[in-house]
Every structure is written in structure tokens, then in C-alpha cells.
C-alpha positions in Angstrom: 31.6 -54.0 8.4 28.6 -55.1 10.4 29.2 -52.3 13.0 29.4 -49.7 10.2 26.2 -50.9 8.7 24.5 -50.9 12.1 25.6 -47.3 12.7 24.4 -46.2 9.3 21.0 -47.8 10.0 20.7 -46.0 13.3 21.7 -42.8 11.6 18.9 -43.1 9.0 16.4 -44.1 11.6 17.4 -41.1 13.7 16.9 -38.9 10.6 13.4 -40.3 10.1 12.5 -39.6 13.8 13.8 -36.1 13.5 11.9 -35.5 10.3 8.6 -36.7 11.9 9.1 -34.3 14.8 9.8 -31.4 12.4 6.7 -32.4 10.4 4.6 -32.4 13.5 5.7 -29.0 14.8 5.8 -27.6 11.2 2.1 -28.4 10.8 1.3 -26.6 14.0 3.3 -23.6 12.9 1.7 -23.7 9.5 -1.8 -23.5 11.1 -0.8 -20.2 12.9 0.6 -18.3 9.9 -1.5 -15.5 8.5 0.3 -14.6 5.3 -0.4 -16.7 2.2 3.1 -16.6 0.8 4.7 -17.7 4.1 2.1 -20.5 4.3 3.1 -21.7 0.8 6.8 -21.6 1.7 6.2 -23.7 4.9 3.9 -26.0 3.0 6.6 -26.8 0.4 9.2 -27.1 3.2 7.1 -29.7 4.9 6.6 -31.6 1.6 10.4 -31.5 1.3 10.7 -33.0 4.8 8.2 -35.8 3.8 10.3 -36.5 0.7 13.5 -36.5 2.8 11.8 -39.0 5.1 10.8 -41.2 2.2 14.4 -41.1 0.9 15.7 -42.3 4.3 13.1 -45.1 4.3 14.2 -46.1 0.7 17.8 -46.1 1.8 17.0 -48.5 4.6 15.0 -50.6 2.3 17.8 -50.8 -0.2 20.2 -52.0 2.5 18.0 -55.0 3.2 16.7 -55.6 -0.4 19.1 -54.5 -3.1 16.8 -53.4 -5.9 17.2 -51.3 -9.0 13.6 -50.1 -8.7 14.3 -48.8 -5.1 17.4 -47.0 -6.4 15.4 -45.3 -9.2 12.7 -44.3 -6.7 15.4 -42.9 -4.4 16.8 -40.8 -7.2 13.3 -39.5 -8.1 12.5 -38.6 -4.5 15.9 -36.8 -4.1 15.2 -34.7 -7.2 11.7 -33.9 -5.9 13.2 -33.0 -2.5 15.6 -30.5 -4.2 12.7 -29.0 -6.3 10.6 -28.5 -3.1 13.3 -26.7 -1.3 13.9 -24.5 -4.3 10.2 -23.6 -4.3 10.4 -23.0 -0.6 13.2 -20.5 -1.0 11.3 -18.8 -3.8 8.2 -18.3 -1.7 10.3 -17.1 1.2 11.9 -14.5 -1.1 8.6 -13.4 -2.5 7.2 -13.1 1.0 10.1 -10.9 2.1 9.7 -8.7 -1.0 5.9 -8.4 -0.3 6.4 -7.5 3.3 9.0 -4.9 2.4 6.7 -3.4 -0.3 3.8 -3.4 2.2 5.9 -1.6 4.8 7.1 0.9 2.2 3.5 1.6 1.2 2.5 2.0 4.9 5.4 4.5 5.4 4.0 6.8 2.7 0.3 6.3 3.2 -2.1 8.0 5.6 -3.6 5.2 7.7 -7.1 6.8 8.0 -7.7 7.9 4.4 -5.4 5.6 2.4 -4.1 8.7 0.5 -0.4 9.6 0.5 0.8 11.3 3.6 2.6 14.6 4.1 6.1 13.1 4.1 5.5 11.4 0.7 4.0 14.6 -0.7 7.0 16.6 0.3 9.4 14.1 -1.2 7.6 13.5 -4.5 6.3 17.0 -4.8 9.8 18.5 -4.5 11.0 16.2 -7.4 8.0 17.2 -9.6 8.6 20.9 -8.8 12.3 20.8 -9.7 11.5 18.9 -12.9 8.8 21.4 -13.9 11.1 24.3 -13.3 14.0 22.7 -15.2 11.9 21.7 -18.2 9.5 24.7 -18.0 6.5 22.5 -17.6 3.1 23.6 -16.1 2.5 22.6 -12.5 -0.3 23.6 -10.2 -1.2 22.8 -6.6 -4.6 22.8 -4.8 -5.0 23.2 -1.1 -8.4 21.7 0.0 -10.1 22.2 3.4 -13.3 20.6 4.4 -15.8 23.3 5.4 -16.8 23.6 9.0 -15.1 20.3 9.9 -14.4 21.3 13.5 -18.1 21.9 14.1 -18.9 18.5 12.6 -16.3 16.9 14.8 -17.5 18.6 17.9 -21.2 17.9 17.2 -21.0 14.3 16.1 -17.8 13.0 17.7 -14.3 12.2 16.5 -15.2 8.8 15.1 -17.9 10.4 12.9 -15.3 13.0 11.9 -12.9 10.2 10.9 -15.7 8.6 8.8 -16.3 12.0 7.1 -12.6 12.3 6.3 -12.7 8.8 4.8 -15.7 9.6 2.7 -14.2 12.8 1.5 -10.9 11.1 0.6 -12.7 8.3 -1.3 -14.6 10.9 -3.5 -11.4 13.0 -3.9 -9.5 9.9 -5.1 -12.4 9.0 -7.4 -12.4 12.2 -9.3 -8.7 13.0 -9.5 -6.5 11.3 -12.1 -4.2 8.4 -11.5 -1.1 10.5 -12.2 -2.2 13.4 -9.9 -0.4 13.5 -6.5 -3.2 13.4 -3.9 -2.3 13.6 -0.2 -3.6 14.3 3.2 -1.7 17.4 4.3 -2.9 17.4 7.9 -6.2 17.3 9.8 -9.0 18.1 7.4 -6.6 19.7 4.9 -5.6 17.9 1.7 -3.4 18.7 -1.2 -3.4 17.8 -4.9 -0.4 18.4 -7.2 -1.1 18.3 -10.9 1.0 18.7 -14.1 -1.3 21.3 -15.5 -1.6 25.0 -16.0 -4.0 27.3 -14.1 -7.0 26.8 -16.5 -6.8 23.0 -16.5 -6.2 23.1 -12.7 -9.2 25.3 -12.2 -11.5 23.0 -14.2 -10.4 20.0 -12.1 -10.7 22.0 -8.9 -14.2 23.0 -9.8 -15.2 19.4 -10.6 -13.8 18.3 -7.2 -15.8 21.0 -5.4 -19.0 20.1 -7.2 -18.4 16.4 -6.7 -17.9 16.7 -3.0 -21.0 18.9 -2.7 -23.2 16.4 -4.6 -21.8 13.1 -3.3 -20.7 13.7 0.3 -24.2 13.7 1.9 -26.3 11.3 3.9 -28.3 10.3 0.8 -25.1 9.0 -1.0 -23.3 8.0 2.2 -25.7 7.1 5.0 -22.8 7.1 7.5 -22.6 10.9 7.2 -24.7 13.0 9.6 -24.9 16.0 7.2 -23.6 17.1 3.9 -19.9 18.0 3.4 -18.4 20.7 1.2 -14.9 21.8 0.4 -13.1 25.0 -0.2 -10.1 25.0 -2.6 -7.2 27.3 -3.2 -5.3 27.0 -6.5 -2.0 28.3 -7.5 0.3 27.6 -10.5 4.0 27.7 -11.0 5.4 31.1 -12.2 8.8 32.8 -12.6 8.5 34.4 -9.2 7.6 31.1 -7.4 11.0 29.4 -7.0 10.2 26.7 -4.5 7.5 24.1 -3.6 6.9 25.9 -0.3 6.1 29.2 -2.1 3.7 27.4 -4.4 2.0 25.8 -1.4 1.9 29.2 0.4 0.3 30.8 -2.7 -2.4 28.1 -2.9 -2.9 28.3 0.9 -3.6 32.0 0.6 -6.2 31.3 -2.1 -7.8 28.7 0.2 -8.1 31.4 2.9 -9.7 33.7 0.3 -12.1 30.9 -0.7 -13.1 30.5 3.0 -13.6 34.3 3.4 -15.7 34.4 0.2 -18.3 32.0 1.6 -16.8 28.5 1.4 -17.8 25.7 -1.0 -15.9 27.3 -3.8 -12.6 27.5 -5.7 -10.3 30.6 -5.4 -7.5 31.0 -7.9 -4.3 33.0 -7.9 -4.5 35.8 -10.4 -8.2 35.0 -10.7 -9.6 32.9 -13.5 -12.9 34.3 -14.9 -15.9 32.9 -13.1 -13.7 31.2 -10.5 -16.3 31.2 -7.8 -19.0 28.6 -7.6 
């Protein structure tokens, strides 16, 4: 009986020493973590380790001094220990979901501008196009191109060009609606897909054009070296346009015509009255 008791004592003492080591290295590990949810998870894990250590100390104390109070404390600490590990698992799960969500957002966002990227536009745009065709709903697409961007890039450098793209994207995001699909199509070219007919699409395109001309300048954005304007081509879904690619091609053709007509303007398929700015 004495030997069994001695072995149990050494066993609990060993648990205490292991817990102290885990606590020491856990604190070092906690200090190096960058994500708040992971820090919370490790923090509650370490509290659980402390509670486990206290439980082991109480067990040893109860061996020497049989006390009802010690037994009650032991039960309370054990319950707290279980709660802590439950919270730890919760925060680990939340951290995993957050990281997956962040990776998902990164996969579909353009790193430079923060707008949706080409891949997401193709995926989401295709769904919207098929739904619009099936339900006979209006759908329009704008192709936008920053005027004389290559010259800006060549004159002021690629970093300045990137800053100009970020400024343009910020203003574009500001003026478009939350439910519009706004994406960077490639280079200095952007695309906006809206659930609207040609007239409503033209009004929005004109506001975008005016907004960029009035806001993207060194007065409003000191990081810009000169003012920026945009040309926009607009096309709307019709019976003859039976795919998203054809809708984009139609808008791209109108963008070309806007460039040819003098830039800093909106050009619309089948021409809306007073469509030039």
C-alpha cells in the first residue's frame, strides 16, 4: 500500500513538473504569435495547464491532509479546467475559420487594388449572366481603361503607376454600389457588371467618368503626379448577346470607340442620346 501511494505521489509530482515546462514554453510561444484568435486559444490553454497543475497539487495535499474543503476545491478546479479547454478549442476553431475565410478573400481579390480579380469576375459574372438570361432581367457591363496610363507609368515609374491604380480603384469603389460587381480586369483595365438596363448603366458610367476626372488629381490626392481620367465602354444584354464573353466584347468595342473619340468619356452600344462627355 505504501509503495502504491509513493508511486502515485511521484506520478503527480511528475505531472506538475511537466505542466511547469509546458507553461514556460507556452508563454514563449504565445509571445511570438501574431493572430489574436490564436493568442486567445493559447492563453486559455495555458490557463488550463495552470488549473491542471493546481489540481495535481490539491491531490497531493489531499493525500497528506484529508479535507472536505480540499476535495471541493479540487472539483471546482477540475470543472474550470474543462471549461478552459472548451474555450481553447472554440478559439482554435474560430481561428481556422478566419484563416480559411482570409485565404478565400485573397484568392479572389486583386492584391494591389483590393477589388475583385479577373478569376472571381469570370465566375460570378457568368452566374449573373445566366440568371439574367433565364429570368429576362437587365444586365450591363462597363469596360474601363485609365487614359494614357502607359505614358504615366513611363514618365513617373511603376511605383507611381501602382499608386495611381490604387487611387483610381478607391474612387471607383466609392461611387459604385455595394451590389455592383467591380473588378480589375488586367493592367489598367477594369470592369463593372451591374443589374441595370442601358439607360441606368449610362448614368452610372457617366458619374464614374466625372468622379474620376474631378477626384483623381494632385489636389485631392497629393501622391498623384498629374490628373487621371478614364474612358468607358458600355453594353447591355440583348437577344443576340448569348454569352458573357460577347457582352464583354461589345463593351470592349465601345471602350475602343470612346478612346478614338477623344478619351475621358462614355461610349454606349446602340448610342444613348448625349452619351459623350
